[in-house]
Structures are given as structure tokens and as C-alpha cells.
N, C-alpha and C positions, 0 to 999 in steps of 0.2 A: 537690517532684516527684522526689525521690530522685536528684538530680544530673542529671536529664534536662531540658534547656531546652525549655520548652513555649510560653512567651509572650515577646513582645518586652520586656515590663516586667521580666522576669527578667534579661535582658541589661543593662538599665539598672541593676538592682541590683548585678550582678556588677562592672560598670565603676566604680560608686560605691564599693562596699565594698572592692574589691581594689586599684583603681588611683587612687582618690581623685577621681574625676570629680565635677563639680557636677551638680545636677539638670538644668540647662539643657544642659550638655555631653552628658550621658548621653542626652538626648532627641534630640540631633543624630545620635548613633549609631543610635538606634531608627529615625529617619527614613531614614537611609541604607539600613537593612534593608528598610523598607517599600517603598522605590523600587527595590529589587534593585540597589543601587549597589555592586557587588563591589569596584571599584577604590578607592572611598572607604573601605570596610571594611579593605582591605589596607593602605592608608596609615595608618589609625588604629592598626594593630598596634604601631608604634613608640611612639606615645603611651601605649598601654595597658601595654606591657611596661617601657619605660625612662623614661616620663614626658616632660613638656614644660614646662620652667620658665616660658617666655614665656606659656603659656596656663594656668598654674597647675595643672598635672596632675603629682602626685608620681610615679605609675607603680607597677607591682607590685613591681619589684626594690627600690625605695626603701622600700616598705612591708613588706619582709622576705619576699616571696614568691619562691621559686626561679624562675629564668629559664625553665627547661624546663617547669615546671608552668604558668607564665603563658602560654607559647606554646601549650601543649597545650589550655588552657582557651580561648584565643582561636581555635584551630583548630576547636573545637566550636562556638563562636559563629559563625564563618564558615560552617560547614556548616549550621547552623540558619538562617542568613540566606537560604539558597536558597529556603526556603519558610516564612517567618516571619509571624506575625500578632500583633496586640495581643490582650490577654485578652478584651475584649468581642467582637471579631470572631471569635476562635477559638471562644468559647463558642457564638456564634450558628451558626457553621459546623458545630460538633459536633451541634447540635440538628437542623439541616437535613439533615446527613449521615445521622443516625439515621432521620429521617422518610423520606427518599428510599430508603434501604436497605430499610426496612420495606415501603414501597409497591412497590418493585421485586420484592421476594420474594413478597409475598402477592397483589399485583395487577399482575403483569408486563405483561400486554397493555395494560391501561389506562395504566399508567405510561409505557410506551414510546410509546404513541399521544400522550400529553400532551407527552412530551419532544420528539417529532418536530414537533408543532405549534408548540412554542416556537422552532424553527429553520426554520419552513416556507419562509422566504425565503432560506435558505442551503443550496443543493443539495449542497454538499460535506459539510456536517454531516448532512443527511438521508441521504446515501449511507452515511456511517459508521454511523448508527443502524440503517439497513436491514440492513447486514451483521451488526450485533450481534443484531438480531431473528432473523435466519436461524440464527445460532449458538444462540440460545435456543429454537429450534423454533417461532417465531412466523411465520406466513405473512403476506406483504404483498400485499394485493389491489389491483388497479388501481382508479382512480377510477370511480365508477358514478353516472350521473344518476338512477337509481332508488333507490339505497341510500346514496349518499355525502352528506356535508355539506361545508361549507367547510373544516373542520379535519380532521386525521386522527381516525378514529373506530374504535370496536370493533365488529366484525361477526362474531358467532358464534365468538368465540375468536381471530379474526384481526384484523389492522389494515387498515382500508380507507383508501386514499390520499385525502388531502383535495383537494376540487375547486379550492380556492383556490391550490393548488400548480401548476396548469396555466397555462402562459404564455399571455398574451393573453386571459385570462378574468378579468374583474374581480369584486370582491365583489358589486356590484349585480346582475350577471348570475346569480351563484350564488343570491343571495337570491330573485330572480324564479323560478328553477327550483324551489327548495325550496317557495316559497309556492304555486306552481301545482300541485306534486306533492301538497302537503297538502290543497289544495282539491278537486282533480279526480282524485286517484289517480295511480298509476304510469303512465309512458309506455309505450304498447303497441309502437310501432315508430318508425323514424326519421321517417316522415312525421307521425305523431301528435305527436312532440316539436316538429318544425318548425312545424306548424300552431298548436299551443298557445303557442309562444314567439315567434311572428311579431310583429314590431313591438315587442319587449321587449328591445332592445339585444343580441340574439343575432345577431351578424353571421357572414359566411362564414368569417372567420378563426377565430372562436371555435368554430364547428362543426367545422372541419377539425382544430383542436387537440384537441377532444373525441374525435374519431375516432382520431387518432394516439396519444392517451394510453390508449385502451381504455375510455373512459367509456361507450361505446355497446355494449360486448360483451354486455350482458345482453339486448339487443334482438335481433330476428331478423335475421341477416345477419353478414357478416364485415367486418373493417376495410377490406379491399380493395374489397368491394362498395360500402360506404358512401362511400369516397373517390371512386369513379367516378360515383356517382349523386346525391350530396347537392346539388350545384349545380343540377341539373335540378329536383329536388324543391323547393328553395327558390325558384327562379324560378317554378315552377308555383303554389306557395302564394301568392307575392307577386302574381302575375297574377290569381288567383282573388279575392284580397282587394281588389285594385284594381277588378275588375269588379263586385264586390259593392257597393263604396262608390259606384260610378257608376250602380248600379241596372240593370246589364246582366245578361241571362240567359246562362248558359253551357250547354254540352251536358249537364253534370251535373244541371242543374235539371229536365231533361225526360225523363231515363231512370230506370229503377228501380235498386235496389241491385245486382242481379245484373249488369246491363249496365255499371254504374259500374266494376266490377272490371276490365272489359276495357280501360278507359281509364286505369287506375292505372299509375304508373311502377313497373316491376318491377325487382327486383335482378338485375343481370347474372350469368351463370354463370361467374365468374372465380376462384372459390376464395379462398384467403387468401394474404397475403404470406408470404414466407419468414421464418424466425425472425430472421435478421440484419437484415432490413428493419424488422420490427416493433420490434426493440430499438433500432434507430437512430432511429425515430420517437419512441419513448418518451424517449430521451435528449434529443432535440431539444426536446420540449415540456414535459418534467418536470425535465430536468437530471440525471436518474438513470435506471437501468434497473429495471423493475418485474417483468416476466414472466420474467426470467432475466438472464444477463450473458454477454457473449462469451467471458469467461475462466473461466466456472464449471466447464467440463469439464477445465480445466487447474489447478484450484485446488490440489490436493494437490501437484503438481509445483512450482507457483508458490510455495506456502508453504514448501516444503522448500529451495528454491533461493535465496531472498533473505535479505539481512541486514537490510533495512529496507523498510517500506511507504511509499507516497506520503504517508500520514498523518503519518509521522515527520518529513516535511519542512515541515509546516505549523506556524505559530506557536502555541504554547500560550497560552491566554487568561490563565492565572495567572502563568506565569513570563516570558512575552514572548519566549521562545526556542523553538527547535525541538528535538526529541529527538536528531536527528543533530547532530554537532558539526563545526565548520569544520575542513576538512582531513582528516577521517576518510574511510576508504575503505569504500564500501558497494556492495551489489548490489541493484538493484531489478528488477522484472519487470512486464511489462504489454503493452498494445497502443498502438501509435503512433497518436495521434488527429489530430495536425497536424505539419506540417514547414515551416520557413521557411529558405530558402537565403540566405546572405549571402556577401560577398566581402571579403577583407582588403585592406589597402593594397598588398600584393604580388600581388593578384588571385588569391589562393588561395581555394578554396571551403570554407566552414564551414556549419554548420547549427544551428538551434534546433528541437528536437522536444518535443512534449508526450507523455509516457507516462502512460497510465491503467491503474490496477490495480483491484481489487475495492473499494477504499476511496476513491479520488480520483485526482488528477493531480499531476505534477511536471514542471518544465521541465528539459530536459537540454541542455547546451551541448556541441557537438561541434566541436572545433577542427580545422584542416586536416589534420594528420597522422592523427588518428583517423578523420576523415571519409573520407579516401582509402582506408583499410583496410575501412571498414564501410558505404560508401554503397549497396552492393547490398542491404543489409538494411533500409534506412531508408524503406521505402514505407509510406504511410498504411494503417492496419489491420493491419500486420505485428505479430506477437507476438514480443517480444524480451526478453532479459535485458540489462541495462546495468550494467557494472562501472565505477565511477568515484570521483571525489573530491568531497566535499561543499563547497559554497561558500555560507557563511552571508551573509545580507544584512540590514541593519538594518531592523526593522519590516516585513519581507517574508518570504515563504516561502523556504526554502533551495533552491538549485539543485544539480544534479549535473553535474560536469565529466566528460564521457565519456572513458574510457580504452579500453573495448572493448565491442562489441555482439555478442551471441550469440543467434541465432534459437532459438525454443523447440524446433524440430524437431532442432536439433543438440545439444540437451541430453539426454543419456541418463541422467545422474546429477545429483545436487544439486551446486550450485556451492559452497555455503558450508561444510558440515560439514568438520571437520579430517581425520578418518580416512577419506578417500575411496580412498586407495591404501595398502595395507600393504606394507612392504618388509622382511619377515623374512629373516634368513639361515637356514641349515638348523637349527642348534640352537634358534633361536626358533620356527621352524615346528613343530619337534617338541614344544615346550612348548605351543603353541597348539592342536595337534591330538591330543596324546597318542600320536602315531605314532613309530616308529623309521624314519628315512629313510635307506635304504641303496642305492636305485637311482633311475633317472630316473622309473620308473613311480610309486614312492613319492612322489617330489617333485611329480608331477602331481596325484596324489590329495590330497596335503596342501594344495596351492595351491587346488584346487577346493573342498575342505572349508572352508578359511579364507574364500574368496570368498563362499560361500553363507552362512556363519555371520555374517560382518560386512558383507555386502551391499556389496562393493567389489571393485575390481581388486586383484590381488596380484602383486607383483614379488618372486619368491623368488630370493635371491642366494646365491652360493657353490656352484654346481653342480659346479665343478671338484673339490670335495672327494669327490664320488662318481664321478669320472672321466667327466664329461659336459660339455656346454657350460656356460658361466658362469651365465647368468641364464634364469629361466623366468618369462614374463609370462602370467598367466591373467586374461583380460578378455572380457566379452561371451560367456561360456560356452565360449570356445576358448582354447587355449594356444599359445605361441610360444617357441621356444628362440633364444637369442642367444649368439653366440660371445664377445661382450664385448670386441670389438676396441677398443683404447684410442686416444684422441686425445691425443697428447703436447702438453702446454702447460705452461709454467713456472708459471702461476697455479694449477694443480691440485695442486701439491706432490706429484706422483708418483701420485696416485690416479686421475687421468684421468676420463673420463666415458663411459658406455656408451650406446648408442642406446636400449637398453631403459629406462634411467633417464629419458631425455628423453621417451620415449613415455608412461611411467608418470606423469610430471609433467603432461603434457597431458591424460591421462585424469582426473587429479585436478581439472582445471579444468572437466571436464564434457563434453569433446569425445568424439564416438564414436571407435571405434578407428581407422578409416581416416583421419579428420581428424587424430587424434593422431599417427599415423605421418608424415603429410605435414608437419605442423608441426615434428615432431622433426627430420626431415631438413633442414628449412629452417634451424633454429636451431643445429644441432649443429656449431658452428665457433668457433675462436678463444676469445676471452674468454667468450663465451656458454656454451661447453662447460663452462667452470669454474663459471659461475653455476648451470648446470643440474645440476651434479653432486649426486647424492644420497648420495655416499659409497660407492663401490664397492670401497674398500680394506678393510683389516681393522680399521680404527680405530672409535671410537665413533660416527662419522657413519653407520656402516652399520646402526645399530640403531634399532628403534622404529618409530614412525609417521612418515609422510612427507607433505609437500606440501600447502601451502595455495594456492600459486600456482606458476607455471612457473619462478620464479627463486629460490625458497627451499626449504629442507628443515628439518624439525623433528625433533629427536631423540625 
């Protein structure tokens, strides 16, 4: 395979031919790979390169192979071990991959419906595939008692949600519904459905969940009307059936069809639930949102502002690990769906919250110091971004240790991209704009042009060169001059720190201008002033792009 390791058997061949391993010993290395035992693979390096006399391994060096070459080959083996299969498994995987790729390309709707059916009992996976479908332009329709079946199905180029995915509705109930529908036709209205399914395991809880999921949307009426009236209709149907069995006559038996209509239970004039309530009901009984998502209007902002989705915190079925790594700093965004308050031994308040985005949920741990700063933002249903550190857990989804909570409404710009604030000096501003800057007005026009072109705030430094104030900050469509008064601190090595630099730093974090100014005033003191410095002197720190967070600058 042209020097590229493809199969585990090739690793067995490498350790035998180069390091003198036996067949049995080489299989132990293969087994360590198949179990993703990275620590075992690292320990085996010593044996591979230098040998092990006690275990009868000559090693690469003794066999005349250069030490650096041996280590490089082993590095490739370690890298391969992250996703390694034996030849028979890899070949089967290749065939299945080709088949599924073919199906997804030529029959995308059918393929995705089958895929979702395969995980019908896993709402997290279903939510992931629903999001994928929407990106593919495939609409997801709510369950429907007149058109749906137990599994996800294709309906005029769309995917119809499976009735079996509704909580509290068993397969026997669904089979009864489909059988009755096939024998007697579609259901005309709610009463027709309840009359035909009376006594066939369709209880009040099942009917309520049908309503909440949208399964009756094709009938006459709204979800709110059905919720108000269904119990009354069920009771009436049950009573009529009881009377019929007892041989008793009811009023319906002695009046004509026109008069019967006067005694029918009518739908109340109450309209429909608000969108938020409908979505909450769908999530309650389906585990996912169907007719929309509370975050869909914020999707573009959410996508641009995060470094990881909640899906990245879930265990991968193949690797047994999450995409995010322990200790890495990430930014997630979403809606707080639950909050639990706890108290430490020192009686300090901390919290555990669940944040849900368009793909799933993740648990966020908020220790007392962070809780004190962010508790006003931690209400259920609040939409927030959370910056924090990943905490991996064995055989469980990773968590995020909160460092900061920022409400959606306080985020005017993305959190994550690096070039959120440009900090050119005058010569750099001239290069970026092609202008010659000789006056304060030129400096303002240049900053505005740069801000529009790069869609970011601009801190143009070195204004004293044209006999005006030191720094020009252009943000939110307005500009501000700063005299650039320095804060003397031995840690700054003479460069000091300007208020404008601190404000620009906070703008880079995504705060609006007013909040950025308030935070800058709060932080601009002592050693923090040195940490916030973006290089207001004439040295190399003054050049280039700045600011990934409030305490660092990037040349």
C-alpha cells in the first residue's frame, strides 16, 4: 500500500520484519491497537526500537535500522492505531461505506429515514440526524395518525416522523391504528378516531401525547382545542359504549342526523398554542423539536460564535472518546434547560446546568467563583454562551467547567474568530486602505474602511504622529479618541497600557461597546494593566492582529 499503513496485519508485519517480533508477540501489539490501548502502544516503543532480551525481541537498532527511522515508523504506527482495523473488518467497512454513500447520494430521503429508524429509541441521535436533514434540504414532518407508520417513512419527498417515537405509545397501539386505517379508511376527526379506537389500548395518556406531538394536525382543529376537549369526548364515547352494551337507549337513538349535530361536543374557540409551548410539548413527548427549534432564529450567530457543539462532548461509538479533549478551552452556546443548585462544604453556592443547542445537550459545572459572577444569567430557558474548560470522564460524555457566561443579547460579534479587533498603527492602516493618513479625518476614514472590510472593531494607534490624540477606536459604527494616558507599572517594561487597549480587548470577547468600557475601567489596574497591554509602544507588540481573549495579545 505504498508505505501507508492500512491494516493491523501490516503493523504485525512491520514489528516482525524490522524488530524481530514473533507471530504471537506481534498479535499482542495488534490486540492493543484494536482495544485503543494507547498506553500499551507507547510502552511497546522501547521494545520495538531498542529490543528486550528477556522477551526475545532483538529490536530495530540491533537489526541495523537507524534509531530515528525506527521512531518515525513507530510514530506512524501510533497514529494509525487511533483508527485501526484488521483486514477483514476494513474490507467489510469499505463495502458498507460504498453502499451507504451510494444510497445517501441517490436516495437521500429514503436513506435518512432508514437511518433515523435505526436510532428511533435514541432522541439525541435522532436530533443530530434531523439537523443533518435540514441542512440537506429535507423537511421533517410531524407524526400523523392518517399518514404515518411506526418507523420514519418517506412522504412526498419529506420524512414523516415515526409514530413509535412518541413516548407512552406502544407498538401494539400503533399496529391497531394502522390496521383500523387500512380497513376503514382515514380518520375524519378527533371523535371519529376515539370512537374507532375505543377499547383498543388507546388510553388518555396516549391521546394526549398524540396531540402534543402533532399527530392529529391533519384533523379539523388545533392542538389547543384538542387538549381542552379530548377528555370530554373520550368520556362521552365510553358512556355511549357502556349504554349500548347494557341495551339502554340514548337521546341519539331517537333523533335524526340534523338534531344529533346539536348534541355533538364542539371544539372551543381558543385558537392555537404559542410556538414556544408547541415546541415544549414536542420535546416532552418526542425528545426532539419537530416544527422548529427555539434557537433556529439565532442559528447563524450561534454557529459563528462557538468553538464546539454539544455533539462534540458525546462519546464517539468507534473511538470511545469525545471530539473535545480534556483541559481544552471551548465555547458552547444554547438554551439552559435545567439548573441544579448545590452548596460546598464552605456553604458557597455552585450550580449544574444543562445547555441545549441545535444538536443536543451538555452538562456545565459552575463553581462558586463563576456562579457569583454569572448567577443573574442562569435562568431556565435563557440563551447563553458559555466559555470554559473541558472535563473528560471515563465512558461518559464530557462536561464543561464554566469560566464565563455571556447572554446571547450581549453578544454583538462572534466570540471565537481571531481577528475580531484589528490594531494597526498608521503605516499599517495606510497599507490596509491604500490611503495616505495625514490628519485626524484621514485616520477616521481609514478606521471606518478597515472596520467595514474586515467586519470588526479597529483600534488605530499612533495618532500622536499626526499631532492628535494617541488612539482612535472605531466600533459599532462610531469612533472615540483616547489621549492614551499611561498607567505606570514595573511589569509593563515602560510600554504601559491604554484604556483604549482594554476596551478593544473586551470588544474582541464579544461585548457591546458600553459593557466593554465598563469592564475595561474595572480591570485597568496594577498587574492586570500589564496583562491587558496590547503593546502601545513602538515595539513589535504594536503590530498585527490582536486579541483572542481579554488577557492575551497576538502579533
